[in-house]
Each structure stands twice: as C-alpha cells, then as structure tokens.
FIGUDREN-231080 format. One record per residue: x, z, y of N, C-alpha, C, O in turn. Coordinates in steps of 0.2 Angstrom, whole numbers, always signed. Last residue first. Layout:
% FIGUDREN-231080
<nx: X&nz: Z&ny: Y&cax: X&caz: Z&cay: Y&cx: X&cz: Z&cy: Y&ox: X&oz: Z&oy: Y>
...
***
This chain:
% FIGUDREN-231080
<nx: +525&nz: +312&ny: +581&cax: +527&caz: +308&cay: +587&cx: +516&cz: +311&cy: +587&ox: +512&oz: +309&oy: +593>
<nx: +546&nz: +312&ny: +576&cax: +538&caz: +318&cay: +573&cx: +533&cz: +312&cy: +582&ox: +536&oz: +310&oy: +587>
<nx: +555&nz: +305&ny: +564&cax: +555&caz: +306&cay: +570&cx: +545&cz: +308&cy: +571&ox: +540&oz: +306&oy: +568>
<nx: +566&nz: +311&ny: +552&cax: +561&caz: +307&cay: +553&cx: +557&cz: +306&cy: +560&ox: +552&oz: +307&oy: +557>
<nx: +575&nz: +322&ny: +553&cax: +578&caz: +314&cay: +558&cx: +570&cz: +306&cy: +557&ox: +568&oz: +301&oy: +559>
<nx: +570&nz: +329&ny: +544&cax: +570&caz: +331&cay: +552&cx: +571&cz: +322&cy: +556&ox: +567&oz: +319&oy: +560>
<nx: +563&nz: +329&ny: +529&cax: +566&caz: +327&cay: +530&cx: +565&cz: +326&cy: +539&ox: +560&oz: +323&oy: +541>
<nx: +554&nz: +337&ny: +524&cax: +561&caz: +334&cay: +519&cx: +564&cz: +331&cy: +521&ox: +569&oz: +330&oy: +518>
<nx: +545&nz: +345&ny: +536&cax: +549&caz: +351&cay: +529&cx: +552&cz: +347&cy: +521&ox: +553&oz: +350&oy: +516>
<nx: +545&nz: +336&ny: +546&cax: +546&caz: +344&cay: +547&cx: +547&cz: +349&cy: +539&ox: +550&oz: +354&oy: +538>
<nx: +541&nz: +321&ny: +541&cax: +546&caz: +327&cay: +544&cx: +548&cz: +333&cy: +546&ox: +554&oz: +334&oy: +546>
<nx: +532&nz: +328&ny: +531&cax: +535&caz: +325&cay: +528&cx: +543&cz: +326&cy: +535&ox: +548&oz: +330&oy: +534>
<nx: +520&nz: +330&ny: +541&cax: +524&caz: +338&cay: +537&cx: +530&cz: +335&cy: +532&ox: +533&oz: +340&oy: +529>
<nx: +518&nz: +316&ny: +546&cax: +524&caz: +324&cay: +553&cx: +522&cz: +330&cy: +543&ox: +527&oz: +334&oy: +543>
<nx: +519&nz: +310&ny: +535&cax: +523&caz: +310&cay: +539&cx: +525&cz: +314&cy: +543&ox: +530&oz: +316&oy: +545>
<nx: +504&nz: +323&ny: +530&cax: +509&caz: +316&cay: +529&cx: +513&cz: +313&cy: +533&ox: +509&oz: +313&oy: +538>
<nx: +498&nz: +337&ny: +525&cax: +502&caz: +332&cay: +532&cx: +505&cz: +328&cy: +534&ox: +509&oz: +329&oy: +539>
<nx: +499&nz: +328&ny: +509&cax: +496&caz: +335&cay: +514&cx: +501&cz: +331&cy: +520&ox: +505&oz: +327&oy: +520>
<nx: +496&nz: +312&ny: +500&cax: +503&caz: +317&cay: +503&cx: +500&cz: +321&cy: +508&ox: +499&oz: +318&oy: +513>
<nx: +487&nz: +311&ny: +487&cax: +486&caz: +309&cay: +497&cx: +491&cz: +312&cy: +496&ox: +492&oz: +316&oy: +491>
<nx: +489&nz: +299&ny: +475&cax: +488&caz: +306&cay: +474&cx: +489&cz: +304&cy: +480&ox: +492&oz: +298&oy: +481>
<nx: +483&nz: +290&ny: +457&cax: +485&caz: +291&cay: +464&cx: +483&cz: +299&cy: +470&ox: +478&oz: +303&oy: +469>
<nx: +478&nz: +286&ny: +445&cax: +486&caz: +289&cay: +447&cx: +488&cz: +288&cy: +455&ox: +493&oz: +285&oy: +457>
<nx: +470&nz: +276&ny: +444&cax: +467&caz: +285&cay: +443&cx: +476&cz: +288&cy: +444&ox: +478&oz: +293&oy: +442>
<nx: +460&nz: +265&ny: +452&cax: +469&caz: +263&cay: +451&cx: +469&cz: +276&cy: +453&ox: +469&oz: +279&oy: +458>
<nx: +447&nz: +260&ny: +451&cax: +451&caz: +258&cay: +445&cx: +458&cz: +263&cy: +445&ox: +462&oz: +263&oy: +440>
<nx: +440&nz: +264&ny: +464&cax: +440&caz: +256&cay: +461&cx: +450&cz: +254&cy: +457&ox: +454&oz: +250&oy: +458>
<nx: +442&nz: +275&ny: +468&cax: +434&caz: +271&cay: +467&cx: +436&cz: +266&cy: +462&ox: +432&oz: +265&oy: +457>
<nx: +455&nz: +276&ny: +472&cax: +454&caz: +281&cay: +464&cx: +446&cz: +280&cy: +461&ox: +444&oz: +282&oy: +456>
<nx: +454&nz: +270&ny: +483&cax: +460&caz: +268&cay: +476&cx: +456&cz: +269&cy: +471&ox: +454&oz: +265&oy: +467>
<nx: +445&nz: +279&ny: +489&cax: +444&caz: +271&cay: +491&cx: +446&cz: +268&cy: +485&ox: +442&oz: +265&oy: +481>
<nx: +456&nz: +294&ny: +487&cax: +447&caz: +292&cay: +485&cx: +443&cz: +285&cy: +481&ox: +441&oz: +285&oy: +475>
<nx: +464&nz: +287&ny: +496&cax: +465&caz: +291&cay: +491&cx: +459&cz: +291&cy: +485&ox: +459&oz: +288&oy: +480>
<nx: +458&nz: +286&ny: +509&cax: +462&caz: +280&cay: +504&cx: +463&cz: +283&cy: +497&ox: +462&oz: +279&oy: +492>
<nx: +457&nz: +300&ny: +514&cax: +452&caz: +294&cay: +512&cx: +453&cz: +288&cy: +510&ox: +448&oz: +285&oy: +508>
<nx: +469&nz: +304&ny: +513&cax: +465&caz: +308&cay: +508&cx: +461&cz: +301&cy: +507&ox: +461&oz: +298&oy: +502>
<nx: +474&nz: +297&ny: +521&cax: +478&caz: +293&cay: +516&cx: +474&cz: +298&cy: +512&ox: +474&oz: +296&oy: +506>
<nx: +466&nz: +298&ny: +535&cax: +466&caz: +294&cay: +530&cx: +470&cz: +290&cy: +525&ox: +470&oz: +284&oy: +524>
<nx: +473&nz: +314&ny: +532&cax: +467&caz: +313&cay: +534&cx: +468&cz: +303&cy: +530&ox: +469&oz: +302&oy: +524>
<nx: +486&nz: +316&ny: +536&cax: +484&caz: +318&cay: +527&cx: +478&cz: +316&cy: +527&ox: +476&oz: +315&oy: +521>
<nx: +493&nz: +312&ny: +548&cax: +489&caz: +319&cay: +545&cx: +488&cz: +323&cy: +538&ox: +489&oz: +328&oy: +535>
<nx: +495&nz: +297&ny: +545&cax: +499&caz: +305&cay: +550&cx: +500&cz: +314&cy: +550&ox: +504&oz: +318&oy: +551>
<nx: +499&nz: +296&ny: +529&cax: +497&caz: +294&cay: +532&cx: +501&cz: +298&cy: +540&ox: +507&oz: +299&oy: +542>
<nx: +504&nz: +290&ny: +509&cax: +502&caz: +293&cay: +517&cx: +499&cz: +290&cy: +524&ox: +498&oz: +284&oy: +525>
<nx: +499&nz: +295&ny: +494&cax: +497&caz: +287&cay: +501&cx: +501&cz: +296&cy: +506&ox: +500&oz: +302&oy: +507>
<nx: +509&nz: +286&ny: +478&cax: +509&caz: +293&cay: +485&cx: +507&cz: +289&cy: +489&ox: +508&oz: +283&oy: +491>
<nx: +504&nz: +282&ny: +465&cax: +504&caz: +280&cay: +472&cx: +506&cz: +289&cy: +474&ox: +506&oz: +295&oy: +473>
<nx: +508&nz: +280&ny: +447&cax: +507&caz: +286&cay: +450&cx: +510&cz: +282&cy: +459&ox: +516&oz: +279&oy: +460>
<nx: +501&nz: +265&ny: +437&cax: +507&caz: +269&cay: +439&cx: +504&cz: +274&cy: +446&ox: +499&oz: +273&oy: +448>
<nx: +488&nz: +257&ny: +435&cax: +489&caz: +261&cay: +431&cx: +496&cz: +268&cy: +433&ox: +496&oz: +273&oy: +431>
<nx: +492&nz: +247&ny: +446&cax: +487&caz: +248&cay: +444&cx: +483&cz: +256&cy: +442&ox: +479&oz: +260&oy: +445>
<nx: +504&nz: +243&ny: +453&cax: +504&caz: +250&cay: +451&cx: +497&cz: +253&cy: +450&ox: +495&oz: +259&oy: +452>
<nx: +500&nz: +227&ny: +453&cax: +504&caz: +229&cay: +447&cx: +505&cz: +238&cy: +446&ox: +505&oz: +241&oy: +440>
<nx: +490&nz: +226&ny: +464&cax: +488&caz: +227&cay: +453&cx: +493&cz: +232&cy: +453&ox: +492&oz: +238&oy: +452>
<nx: +494&nz: +226&ny: +474&cax: +494&caz: +234&cay: +471&cx: +492&cz: +235&cy: +464&ox: +491&oz: +239&oy: +460>
<nx: +489&nz: +217&ny: +482&cax: +499&caz: +216&cay: +483&cx: +497&cz: +222&cy: +480&ox: +498&oz: +226&oy: +485>
<nx: +474&nz: +218&ny: +482&cax: +480&caz: +210&cay: +476&cx: +487&cz: +214&cy: +475&ox: +491&oz: +215&oy: +470>
<nx: +470&nz: +222&ny: +492&cax: +472&caz: +227&cay: +484&cx: +476&cz: +224&cy: +482&ox: +481&oz: +226&oy: +479>
<nx: +468&nz: +217&ny: +505&cax: +476&caz: +217&cay: +504&cx: +477&cz: +220&cy: +496&ox: +483&oz: +221&oy: +494>
<nx: +457&nz: +220&ny: +512&cax: +459&caz: +213&cay: +510&cx: +466&cz: +212&cy: +506&ox: +468&oz: +207&oy: +504>
<nx: +457&nz: +234&ny: +509&cax: +450&caz: +227&cay: +507&cx: +453&cz: +222&cy: +505&ox: +453&oz: +219&oy: +500>
<nx: +463&nz: +237&ny: +519&cax: +466&caz: +240&cay: +511&cx: +464&cz: +233&cy: +506&ox: +466&oz: +229&oy: +501>
<nx: +466&nz: +235&ny: +533&cax: +468&caz: +230&cay: +530&cx: +468&cz: +231&cy: +521&ox: +470&oz: +227&oy: +517>
<nx: +464&nz: +249&ny: +539&cax: +459&caz: +245&cay: +540&cx: +461&cz: +237&cy: +533&ox: +456&oz: +236&oy: +529>
<nx: +474&nz: +254&ny: +531&cax: +468&caz: +260&cay: +527&cx: +463&cz: +251&cy: +531&ox: +459&oz: +248&oy: +527>
<nx: +490&nz: +245&ny: +531&cax: +484&caz: +249&cay: +533&cx: +479&cz: +252&cy: +532&ox: +481&oz: +258&oy: +535>
<nx: +501&nz: +246&ny: +523&cax: +496&caz: +245&cay: +520&cx: +492&cz: +242&cy: +525&ox: +490&oz: +237&oy: +524>
<nx: +518&nz: +246&ny: +519&cax: +512&caz: +248&cay: +521&cx: +507&cz: +242&cy: +522&ox: +508&oz: +236&oy: +522>
<nx: +529&nz: +254&ny: +506&cax: +526&caz: +250&cay: +509&cx: +519&cz: +252&cy: +513&ox: +514&oz: +256&oy: +511>
<nx: +544&nz: +266&ny: +508&cax: +535&caz: +265&cay: +508&cx: +533&cz: +259&cy: +509&ox: +534&oz: +258&oy: +515>
<nx: +555&nz: +266&ny: +511&cax: +553&caz: +263&cay: +504&cx: +548&cz: +264&cy: +502&ox: +546&oz: +263&oy: +496>
<nx: +558&nz: +277&ny: +521&cax: +562&caz: +272&cay: +520&cx: +557&cz: +270&cy: +513&ox: +557&oz: +275&oy: +509>
<nx: +545&nz: +281&ny: +531&cax: +549&caz: +282&cay: +526&cx: +553&cz: +280&cy: +522&ox: +551&oz: +281&oy: +517>
<nx: +545&nz: +280&ny: +551&cax: +543&caz: +278&cay: +544&cx: +546&cz: +281&cy: +538&ox: +551&oz: +285&oy: +539>
<nx: +541&nz: +277&ny: +566&cax: +543&caz: +282&cay: +561&cx: +541&cz: +279&cy: +555&ox: +536&oz: +275&oy: +555>
<nx: +536&nz: +266&ny: +576&cax: +538&caz: +277&cay: +578&cx: +539&cz: +279&cy: +574&ox: +540&oz: +285&oy: +576>
<nx: +530&nz: +257&ny: +564&cax: +535&caz: +255&cay: +569&cx: +540&cz: +263&cy: +573&ox: +546&oz: +264&oy: +572>
<nx: +519&nz: +266&ny: +558&cax: +526&caz: +263&cay: +558&cx: +530&cz: +260&cy: +559&ox: +535&oz: +260&oy: +555>
<nx: +511&nz: +265&ny: +573&cax: +514&caz: +271&cay: +572&cx: +520&cz: +269&cy: +567&ox: +526&oz: +270&oy: +570>
<nx: +510&nz: +248&ny: +573&cax: +512&caz: +251&cay: +579&cx: +515&cz: +261&cy: +577&ox: +520&oz: +263&oy: +579>
<nx: +502&nz: +246&ny: +560&cax: +511&caz: +244&cay: +562&cx: +510&cz: +249&cy: +565&ox: +510&oz: +254&oy: +563>
<nx: +495&nz: +265&ny: +555&cax: +497&caz: +256&cay: +557&cx: +501&cz: +253&cy: +557&ox: +505&oz: +255&oy: +553>
<nx: +495&nz: +271&ny: +542&cax: +494&caz: +270&cay: +546&cx: +493&cz: +261&cy: +548&ox: +492&oz: +256&oy: +546>
<nx: +497&nz: +268&ny: +525&cax: +491&caz: +269&cay: +525&cx: +489&cz: +268&cy: +532&ox: +483&oz: +265&oy: +533>
<nx: +509&nz: +269&ny: +515&cax: +509&caz: +271&cay: +520&cx: +503&cz: +267&cy: +523&ox: +504&oz: +261&oy: +524>
<nx: +514&nz: +272&ny: +499&cax: +510&caz: +269&cay: +503&cx: +508&cz: +270&cy: +511&ox: +503&oz: +273&oy: +511>
<nx: +526&nz: +274&ny: +486&cax: +523&caz: +274&cay: +490&cx: +520&cz: +274&cy: +497&ox: +524&oz: +275&oy: +501>
<nx: +523&nz: +272&ny: +468&cax: +524&caz: +269&cay: +477&cx: +524&cz: +272&cy: +482&ox: +519&oz: +276&oy: +482>
<nx: +537&nz: +275&ny: +459&cax: +532&caz: +277&cay: +460&cx: +530&cz: +273&cy: +465&ox: +535&oz: +270&oy: +468>
<nx: +549&nz: +273&ny: +448&cax: +542&caz: +273&cay: +447&cx: +535&cz: +274&cy: +450&ox: +530&oz: +275&oy: +448>
<nx: +561&nz: +276&ny: +458&cax: +559&caz: +270&cay: +458&cx: +554&cz: +269&cy: +452&ox: +553&oz: +263&oy: +451>
<nx: +561&nz: +294&ny: +450&cax: +564&caz: +286&cay: +455&cx: +562&cz: +280&cy: +453&ox: +561&oz: +278&oy: +447>
<nx: +556&nz: +304&ny: +449&cax: +553&caz: +297&cay: +443&cx: +559&cz: +289&cy: +451&ox: +559&oz: +284&oy: +453>
<nx: +562&nz: +317&ny: +451&cax: +560&caz: +316&cay: +443&cx: +558&cz: +309&cy: +443&ox: +558&oz: +306&oy: +438>
<nx: +569&nz: +311&ny: +466&cax: +572&caz: +315&cay: +461&cx: +567&cz: +316&cy: +453&ox: +571&oz: +315&oy: +449>
<nx: +557&nz: +303&ny: +473&cax: +568&caz: +303&cay: +470&cx: +570&cz: +309&cy: +469&ox: +575&oz: +310&oy: +472>
<nx: +546&nz: +305&ny: +468&cax: +551&caz: +302&cay: +470&cx: +555&cz: +300&cy: +469&ox: +557&oz: +296&oy: +465>
<nx: +542&nz: +322&ny: +466&cax: +543&caz: +315&cay: +463&cx: +544&cz: +310&cy: +464&ox: +542&oz: +307&oy: +459>
<nx: +551&nz: +327&ny: +479&cax: +552&caz: +327&cay: +473&cx: +550&cz: +320&cy: +470&ox: +553&oz: +315&oy: +470>
<nx: +542&nz: +322&ny: +488&cax: +548&caz: +318&cay: +490&cx: +552&cz: +322&cy: +481&ox: +555&oz: +318&oy: +478>
<nx: +530&nz: +326&ny: +485&cax: +529&caz: +322&cay: +485&cx: +540&cz: +316&cy: +484&ox: +542&oz: +310&oy: +482>
<nx: +534&nz: +339&ny: +487&cax: +535&caz: +337&cay: +480&cx: +531&cz: +329&cy: +480&ox: +531&oz: +327&oy: +474>
<nx: +536&nz: +341&ny: +500&cax: +541&caz: +341&cay: +497&cx: +541&cz: +342&cy: +491&ox: +546&oz: +345&oy: +488>
<nx: +523&nz: +338&ny: +505&cax: +527&caz: +333&cay: +503&cx: +534&cz: +334&cy: +501&ox: +537&oz: +330&oy: +500>
<nx: +510&nz: +340&ny: +490&cax: +514&caz: +344&cay: +494&cx: +520&cz: +339&cy: +497&ox: +522&oz: +335&oy: +493>
<nx: +499&nz: +332&ny: +488&cax: +503&caz: +335&cay: +486&cx: +507&cz: +336&cy: +491&ox: +508&oz: +333&oy: +497>
<nx: +477&nz: +329&ny: +480&cax: +487&caz: +329&cay: +487&cx: +490&cz: +332&cy: +485&ox: +488&oz: +335&oy: +480>
<nx: +472&nz: +326&ny: +467&cax: +471&caz: +323&cay: +473&cx: +476&cz: +324&cy: +478&ox: +480&oz: +320&oy: +478>
<nx: +485&nz: +323&ny: +453&cax: +483&caz: +327&cay: +456&cx: +478&cz: +324&cy: +464&ox: +480&oz: +319&oy: +467>
<nx: +481&nz: +318&ny: +436&cax: +487&caz: +315&cay: +444&cx: +480&cz: +322&cy: +450&ox: +474&oz: +323&oy: +450>
<nx: +477&nz: +318&ny: +428&cax: +478&caz: +322&cay: +428&cx: +481&cz: +319&cy: +434&ox: +486&oz: +322&oy: +435>
<nx: +458&nz: +307&ny: +425&cax: +467&caz: +306&cay: +429&cx: +467&cz: +316&cy: +431&ox: +462&oz: +319&oy: +433>
<nx: +445&nz: +305&ny: +414&cax: +447&caz: +309&cay: +423&cx: +457&cz: +307&cy: +419&ox: +460&oz: +306&oy: +414>
***
C-alpha cells in the first residue's frame, strides 16, 4: 500500500508540484476540453475522464511516479484517482476542491467558472 495521500489541498499540490518536487510530478486534468479552454493550470496534462480508458497508455511513464489529478471541484478527480490506483498507479492523489480551490487559494489569475 502506498503512503501517498488520497487527497491533497490545492496549496499542498502547489507546494509539491512547484517547490518540493518541480518537474518530478504530473498534474493531470481530467475535465472536458471546453472546461480546460475556460481555465487551466500551467503544465497540466489534459486527459478527460471519459477518454482515460483508451488513453491510459499515455501515463505509462508515470506508473510509479507521483500524479496529482484535478477537475473542477474534486469529484471526478477523486474517481479518477481511485480508478488509476486500481490499475497499478499507487502514487496518485486527487486535488481537493479542484481548479476552483486552485483559483481561490493558489492562483487568483486562473478564472473561476
């Protein structure tokens, strides 16, 4: 069993992504392309939740590395986190509150919707 937490706050995700482990973690955006066009976090890889089963191979390089998944409010990202963990990705966490929390707690320049 992994020591990776199931969920992280937006502030903790920022700290891990850009301060503690820059370039060593994947930020995975599981929202729709339309949502991504409205608001995005720089550097995030967009793989919509509904496309994940056929695109999971794109994540093979991250199988044992840390991944933080985000969506709009944190519901879809938690589902994707569980789904990826069930498929052998032990170091996946969901960002609580999604991009909404990121917009309010980390980077207010990211539009809210």
